[in-house]
C-alpha positions in Angstrom: 45.5 51.6 36.3 43.8 52.2 33.3 42.1 50.2 30.9 42.8 48.3 27.7 42.8 51.2 24.8 42.3 50.2 21.1 43.4 52.1 18.0 42.3 56.1 17.5 39.5 56.0 15.1 41.3 58.7 12.9 44.6 56.7 12.7 45.8 56.4 9.1 47.5 53.0 8.2 50.2 52.7 5.5 50.3 49.0 5.1 46.2 48.2 5.3 45.4 44.7 5.7 44.1 42.6 3.1 40.8 40.5 3.3 43.2 37.4 2.7 45.0 38.4 5.8 41.8 38.8 7.9 40.0 35.8 7.0 41.6 32.9 9.5 42.7 29.7 7.5 40.4 27.5 9.3 37.5 29.8 8.8 34.7 27.8 7.2 34.0 30.5 4.9 37.2 29.1 3.3 35.1 25.8 2.5 32.3 27.7 1.2 34.1 29.7 -1.2 36.0 26.6 -2.4 32.7 24.9 -2.8 31.1 26.8 -4.9 34.3 27.7 -7.3 34.3 23.8 -7.4 30.9 23.8 -9.0 30.0 23.6 -13.1 26.9 26.1 -12.7 25.4 25.5 -16.1 25.5 21.9 -15.7 23.2 22.7 -12.4 20.7 24.5 -14.2 21.5 28.1 -12.5 20.3 31.0 -14.2 22.6 33.3 -16.0 25.3 31.0 -15.8 27.2 32.4 -18.6 26.5 36.4 -18.8 24.9 37.8 -22.2 26.7 39.9 -24.6 24.9 42.5 -24.2 23.0 44.8 -22.1 23.6 45.7 -18.2 26.1 42.9 -16.6 24.0 40.7 -13.7 25.7 39.8 -10.6 27.6 36.5 -10.8 25.6 33.7 -9.9 28.4 32.6 -8.1 28.5 35.1 -5.7 24.6 35.1 -5.0 24.7 31.4 -3.9 28.1 32.0 -1.8 25.7 34.7 -0.2 23.0 32.3 0.4 25.1 29.4 1.5 27.0 31.9 4.0 23.4 33.1 5.2 22.0 29.7 6.0 25.1 28.4 7.5 24.8 31.6 9.9 21.1 31.1 10.5 20.6 34.5 8.4 17.7 33.5 5.8 16.1 36.7 5.1 17.1 38.5 2.0 17.2 41.8 3.7 19.2 40.7 6.4 21.4 39.1 4.2 21.8 42.6 2.1 22.6 44.2 5.5 25.3 42.1 6.3 26.9 42.7 2.8 27.6 46.3 4.2 29.3 45.1 7.4 30.3 41.7 7.4 34.4 41.1 6.9 33.3 37.4 5.7 30.9 38.6 3.3 33.7 41.3 2.1 36.1 38.4 1.2 33.2 36.2 0.2 31.7 38.6 -2.4 34.9 41.2 -3.3 32.7 44.0 -1.0 29.4 43.4 -3.5 26.4 44.4 -2.2 23.6 43.0 -4.1 19.8 44.8 -3.3 17.4 42.3 -1.1 15.4 42.4 -4.6 18.3 40.4 -6.3 19.0 38.3 -3.6 15.4 37.3 -3.2 15.1 36.9 -7.0 17.8 34.2 -7.3 16.5 32.1 -4.5 13.2 32.3 -6.2 14.7 31.3 -9.9 17.0 29.0 -9.0 14.6 26.2 -7.1 15.2 23.1 -8.8 19.0 23.7 -9.3 19.6 24.3 -5.4 18.6 21.0 -4.8 21.4 20.0 -7.0 23.9 22.0 -5.5 23.2 19.9 -2.2 23.7 16.9 -3.9 26.8 18.0 -5.3 28.0 18.7 -1.8 26.9 15.1 -1.1 29.0 13.7 -3.9 32.0 15.2 -2.6 31.4 13.9 0.9 31.1 10.3 -0.8 34.7 11.2 -2.6 35.6 11.9 0.9 34.3 8.0 2.2 32.3 10.0 4.7 29.1 8.1 4.1 29.0 4.6 5.5 26.4 3.7 2.7 25.0 0.6 4.6 22.5 1.7 7.1 20.3 4.7 6.5 17.1 6.1 8.4 14.4 7.6 7.0 11.8 10.0 8.7 9.6 13.0 7.9 8.9 16.0 9.7 6.6 18.9 9.5 7.9 22.3 8.5 5.4 25.4 8.9 4.3 26.9 5.4 3.7 30.7 4.4 -0.3 30.2 5.4 -2.1 30.7 8.4 -5.1 28.7 9.8 -7.4 31.2 8.8 -6.5 30.9 5.3 -7.2 27.2 5.1 -10.6 26.1 4.3 -12.6 22.5 3.7 -16.0 21.5 2.8 -16.7 21.5 6.9 -15.3 25.0 7.3 -17.0 26.6 4.5 -20.4 25.2 5.3 -20.4 26.5 8.8 -19.2 29.7 7.4 -21.7 29.9 4.4 -25.0 28.8 7.4 -23.5 31.9 10.0 -23.6 34.1 7.3 -27.4 33.2 6.2 -28.0 33.8 9.9 -26.7 36.8 10.2 -28.1 37.8 6.9 -31.4 37.2 8.5 -30.8 39.0 11.5 -29.9 42.5 9.6 -33.1 41.9 7.7 -34.9 41.8 10.4 -33.2 44.6 12.1 -33.4 46.8 8.9 -37.3 46.5 8.9 -37.4 46.9 12.5 -35.3 49.9 11.7 -38.1 50.9 9.2 -40.9 50.8 12.0 -39.0 52.7 14.7 -38.5 56.2 14.8 -34.8 57.2 13.2 -33.8 58.6 16.7 -34.6 55.2 18.5 -33.5 52.7 16.3 -30.3 50.7 16.9 -28.6 50.8 13.4 -29.3 53.3 10.9 -30.5 51.8 7.7 -27.5 52.8 6.0 -25.0 51.3 8.4 -27.4 47.7 7.7 -27.4 47.8 4.0 -23.5 47.9 4.5 -22.9 45.1 6.4 -25.3 42.9 4.1 -23.5 44.2 1.3 -20.5 43.0 3.0 -21.8 39.7 4.1 -23.2 38.8 0.9 -19.9 39.5 -0.8 -18.4 37.0 1.6 -21.1 34.8 1.0 -20.2 34.9 -3.0 -16.6 34.0 -2.1 -17.0 31.1 0.0 -19.3 29.7 -2.6 -16.2 29.9 -5.0 -14.0 28.0 -2.8 -16.6 25.4 -2.1 -17.3 25.1 -5.9 -13.2 25.2 -6.5 -13.0 22.3 -3.9 -15.8 20.0 -5.4 -14.3 20.8 -9.0 -10.7 19.9 -8.0 -11.6 17.0 -5.8 -9.4 17.9 -2.8 -10.1 18.0 0.8 -8.4 21.2 1.5 -8.0 24.6 -0.1 -5.1 27.0 1.4 -5.5 30.4 -0.3 -2.2 32.0 0.4 0.0 28.7 -0.7 -2.5 26.5 -2.1 0.2 23.4 -2.4 0.6 23.1 1.7 -1.5 21.2 3.5 -3.6 21.6 7.3 -1.2 18.8 9.0 -1.6 17.6 12.7 2.0 18.8 14.6 2.6 18.6 18.1 1.5 22.0 18.5 -1.6 21.5 17.4 -2.9 21.4 13.7 -0.8 23.8 11.1 -0.3 24.3 7.8 2.6 22.5 6.5 4.9 20.7 4.3 6.0 16.8 5.4 9.5 16.6 4.7 11.7 13.3 4.2 15.3 12.7 4.7 17.4 10.0 4.6 20.3 10.2 7.1 23.7 7.9 7.0 24.2 5.9 10.3 27.9 6.7 10.9 28.2 10.5 9.8 24.5 11.5 10.4 24.9 13.5 7.4 21.7 13.8 5.2 22.1 12.0 1.8 18.5 12.7 0.3 15.4 14.6 1.0 11.8 15.1 -0.4 9.3 17.8 0.1 6.0 16.6 0.1 2.2 18.0 1.3 0.9 14.4 2.2 -0.1 14.3 6.0 1.3 11.0 6.6 4.4 8.9 5.8 2.9 6.1 3.6 4.1 5.4 -0.1 7.6 7.7 0.9 9.9 4.8 2.0 10.6 2.9 -1.4 10.9 6.2 -3.1 13.6 8.0 -0.5 15.2 4.4 -0.1 15.8 4.0 -4.1 17.0 7.5 -4.7 19.4 7.2 -1.9 20.6 3.9 -3.5 21.2 5.6 -6.6 23.0 8.3 -4.8 25.4 6.3 -3.5 25.8 4.1 -6.6 25.0 1.1 -4.2 22.9 -2.2 -5.1 21.4 -2.7 -1.8 21.0 -0.9 1.7 19.4 -0.8 5.0 16.6 1.2 5.7 15.2 2.2 9.1 11.8 3.6 9.5 9.1 4.0 12.3 5.7 2.6 12.4 4.5 5.6 10.0 6.0 3.8 7.3 4.2 0.4 7.6 2.8 -0.4 4.7 2.9 -3.9 3.3 3.0 -2.9 -0.3 5.7 -0.2 0.3 7.9 -3.1 2.2 7.2 -5.5 -0.7 8.5 -3.1 -3.2 11.6 -2.5 -1.0 12.5 -6.5 -0.6 12.1 -6.7 -4.5 14.4 -4.2 -5.0 17.0 -4.5 -2.5 16.2 -2.3 0.2 16.2 -4.3 3.8 13.1 -2.6 5.4 13.6 -2.0 9.1 10.3 -0.8 9.7 8.5 -0.7 13.1 5.2 -3.1 13.3 2.3 -1.4 13.3 -0.5 -4.0 13.6 1.8 -7.4 13.6 3.4 -8.4 16.9 6.5 -10.1 16.5 7.0 -10.6 12.8 5.6 -9.4 9.4 4.4 -12.0 6.7 4.8 -11.3 3.1 3.0 -13.6 0.8 4.3 -14.2 -2.5 2.9 -16.1 -5.7 5.3 -19.0 -6.5 7.0 -19.4 -9.8 9.3 -22.3 -10.7 12.5 -21.5 -11.9 16.2 -22.7 -11.4 18.2 -20.6 -9.4 22.2 -20.6 -9.8 24.4 -19.6 -7.4 25.1 -16.7 -9.6 21.6 -15.3 -9.6 21.6 -15.7 -5.6 25.0 -13.8 -5.6 23.5 -11.3 -7.7 22.1 -8.1 -6.4 20.3 -7.1 -9.6 16.8 -5.9 -8.6 15.3 -8.6 -11.7 17.5 -11.4 -9.9 16.5 -10.6 -6.4 12.9 -10.8 -7.7 13.4 -14.3 -9.3 15.1 -15.6 -6.2 12.2 -14.8 -4.0 9.3 -15.9 -6.1 11.3 -19.3 -6.3 11.5 -19.3 -2.6 15.0 -19.2 -2.6 16.5 -16.4 -0.3 19.5 -14.1 -2.2 23.0 -14.0 -1.0 22.6 -10.2 0.1 19.6 -11.1 2.4 21.0 -13.9 4.5 22.0 -13.2 8.1 19.5 -10.3 8.2 15.8 -9.8 9.4 14.6 -12.0 6.5 14.0 -15.5 6.0 11.5 -17.4 3.3 9.7 -20.4 3.3 7.5 -22.3 0.5 4.4 -23.8 1.7 2.6 -26.5 -0.1 -1.3 -27.0 -0.1 -1.4 -30.6 1.3 -2.6 -30.5 5.0 -6.5 -31.0 5.4 -8.0 -29.4 8.3 -11.5 -27.0 8.6 -13.3 -24.3 9.8 -15.8 -25.3 12.7 -18.7 -23.0 13.6 -20.1 -23.3 17.4 -23.3 -22.9 19.5 -22.1 -19.4 20.3 -22.2 -18.3 16.8 -18.2 -17.9 16.3 -16.1 -19.9 14.0 -12.8 -21.4 14.9 -10.2 -21.2 12.3 -7.6 -24.4 11.6 -5.1 -22.7 13.5 -7.6 -22.1 16.8 -8.4 -18.5 16.2 -11.8 -17.3 16.6 -13.7 -15.5 13.8 -17.1 -13.3 14.3 -20.1 -13.0 12.1 -19.5 -9.9 9.9 -22.8 -10.5 7.7 -25.8 -12.6 7.2 -27.6 -13.1 3.7 -31.2 -14.4 2.9 -31.4 -17.8 3.6 -29.5 -18.0 6.5 -25.9 -18.2 5.0 -23.5 -16.1 7.4 -19.9 -14.8 7.1 -17.2 -14.8 9.3 -13.8 -13.4 9.4 -10.8 -12.2 11.5 -8.4 -9.6 9.6 -5.6 -9.7 12.7 -5.5 -13.4 12.7 -5.2 -13.8 9.1 -2.4 -11.3 8.9 -0.1 -12.7 11.3 -1.1 -16.7 10.8 2.4 -18.6 9.5 -0.2 -21.0 7.6 -2.3 -20.1 4.9 -5.8 -21.1 4.3 -6.2 -19.0 1.3 -4.6 -18.6 -2.1 -5.1 -15.1 -2.2 -3.2 -12.5 -0.3 -6.3 -11.0 1.6 -7.5 -11.9 4.9 -10.0 -15.5 4.7 -14.0 -14.9 4.7 -15.4 -18.0 5.4 -19.2 -18.8 4.7 -21.3 -20.8 6.5 -24.8 -22.5 5.3 -27.6 -22.8 7.8 -27.2 -26.3 8.6 -23.4 -26.3 8.1 -21.0 -26.9 11.1 -17.9 -28.0 9.6 -16.1 -26.7 6.6 -13.4 -28.5 5.0 -10.0 -26.6 4.2 -6.3 -27.6 2.4 -3.7 -25.8 4.6 -0.5 -24.3 3.4 2.7 -25.3 4.9 3.9 -27.3 8.1 3.3 -25.9 11.2 4.2 -27.3 14.6 0.9 -25.7 15.9 -2.0 -28.8 16.0 -4.5 -27.9 13.1 -8.2 -28.6 13.7 -9.0 -32.3 12.9 -11.8 -32.5 10.2 -14.0 -35.3 11.4 -14.0 -38.5 9.5 -17.7 -38.7 9.1 -18.2 -35.6 6.9 -17.7 -35.6 3.3 -16.0 -32.9 1.7 -18.2 -31.5 -1.3 -17.3 -31.9 -5.0 -15.5 -28.2 -5.3 -13.3 -28.8 -2.8 -12.3 -32.3 -4.5 -11.5 -30.3 -7.3 -9.8 -27.9 -5.1 -7.6 -30.9 -4.2 -6.8 -31.9 -7.8 -5.3 -28.2 -8.2 -3.2 -27.7 -5.0 -0.7 -24.4 -5.5 2.4 -23.3 -3.7 2.7 -20.2 -1.8 6.3 -18.1 -0.8 6.4 -16.8 2.9 8.6 -14.2 3.7 9.4 -13.4 7.3 10.4 -10.0 8.3 10.9 -9.9 12.0 10.9 -7.0 14.1 14.2 -5.1 15.3 13.9 -3.3 18.2 17.4 -2.4 18.7 17.4 -0.8 15.2 14.3 1.1 15.9 15.9 2.7 18.8 19.0 3.6 16.6 16.9 5.4 14.1 15.6 7.6 16.8 18.9 8.8 17.2 20.0 9.1 13.4 16.9 10.7 12.2 15.6 13.3 14.8 19.3 15.0 14.9 19.0 16.6 11.8 15.5 17.8 11.8 16.1 19.4 15.6 19.9 21.0 14.4 17.9 22.4 11.1 14.9 23.6 13.1 15.8 25.4 16.0 19.7 25.8 15.6 19.4 27.1 12.2 15.7 28.6 12.9 14.5 27.0 9.5 11.2 25.7 11.7 9.2 27.8 9.2 9.7 28.3 5.3 9.9 31.5 3.6 9.1 30.2 0.4 5.7 28.8 -1.1 5.0 26.0 -3.4 6.6 22.3 -3.3 9.5 23.4 -6.1 10.6 26.3 -4.2 10.4 25.3 -0.7 12.6 22.2 -1.8 15.0 24.7 -2.8 14.9 26.9 0.2 15.6 23.2 2.2 17.7 22.5 0.2 20.0 25.2 1.4 19.1 24.5 5.0 20.5 20.5 4.7 23.5 21.7 2.6 24.3 24.4 5.8 24.0 21.1 8.1 25.8 18.8 6.2 28.7 21.7 5.6 28.7 22.1 9.4 29.1 18.1 9.8 31.8 17.7 7.0 34.1 20.3 9.1 33.4 18.9 12.3 34.4 15.5 10.6 37.7 16.3 8.7 38.3 19.9 9.2 38.8 23.2 7.1 42.2 22.4 5.6 41.3 19.2 4.3 37.8 19.9 2.8 39.5 23.1 1.0 42.3 21.0 -0.3 39.8 18.1 -1.6 37.8 21.1 -3.6 40.8 22.6 -4.8 42.6 19.7 -6.0 
């Protein structure tokens, strides 16, 4: 019995198959083709969206965009490899009508349309929104490091440059000494020839001038790092040690695991991006309020305050607090109607919070609010062991001693988690004792079940304290509880897209330089991820019908 035999290579076909017949109806290529044909390239800002009237005709930008989306969908990111696939891949024969653009043309398209590629990503997000694939209630925000086109040896900071300059000076001194020794010794016994030493000296002085130039650039730019290959990247700490990277922020939907928004930054940490990413996602979803889950790296009081004031419920891991986070707001007297409470506009939310009323959209969440009035008398007590106990019983330690014996005491952590405020400011309390003082009176905000220290009846408050008592104020305290189950859910949501894009698509390192171009490149990576997720969720036929309809 023989083997299964195929067709003879010289066999002629009277009725050859068409490309349309060779591509199965469930092939993802049909989704890519329908999606790109659905786009209005001029609105997205794609170059050559309309061909010129004269000159050599360019490639259709839709064809090049189809090529790139197909390439990232199939883990082919190199322009040279894409050019090779154009000449042998049947699916690309179908997409490009057998066009074979040069690799330079392919690479220039990605480079010249960096801004527009993010708009292409958002266009597919809008299609998924129309298909109701996004839940639009909870997003998980996280950041991950992507390797930049810059080696470690091409990264400099002030410390590295000073070490290199010091080492060069030592080498120059050694070579000068060797040159003097060579002049004294016989030419046949010298270790180095004079000409060879002079060449090495010239090379060292050239490097010295280069490093001094780098050091001057650092001082003038007021930056901490200088990367010569990709100046916009930064040296960051990763799981594999330090590397030159970009920090990419993403917002992932809870139900579908689809990426809703992303932002490419060169910040070494995740501070200052919680509000920005969540606000952009709100605008993309077209909703007034949203829940945003993030890890401890986003724990910043000002960022969380901005989220709360703009209709974002922040489920952020506690970095310094234990069970809850406290936000102190200035109290503003206002009449809050039921319509104001039910409103989701940021200005109405802010009015409610400052008046001490919890908006309707924040009810049954991790937030509670209370208005505290400064009406409870207590005191700070200094003990013989040079420590001070505050009205809540926390221990304050000495931080500074002034002339004349005055001493200052504080405990930042205790003030951060204290439910009853003893100061009208937002920061921690610093209390100053005179050389002979033992008690300092204070008016406390709120009514806590925790017993307060009693101010002795024998003590008489000073005049400034009496003035303070006549001008008592109110404070609004917003309690934000820690939500451990939400943190575990966030871990499952945010890590999956990064792992897929980095290691399945092979995009753990970038091919383009600069924030603008890397934003476009990652737009293709995240678009390919969303495409595959959407196809797995609804199928090829439904997506094609929605795009063609």
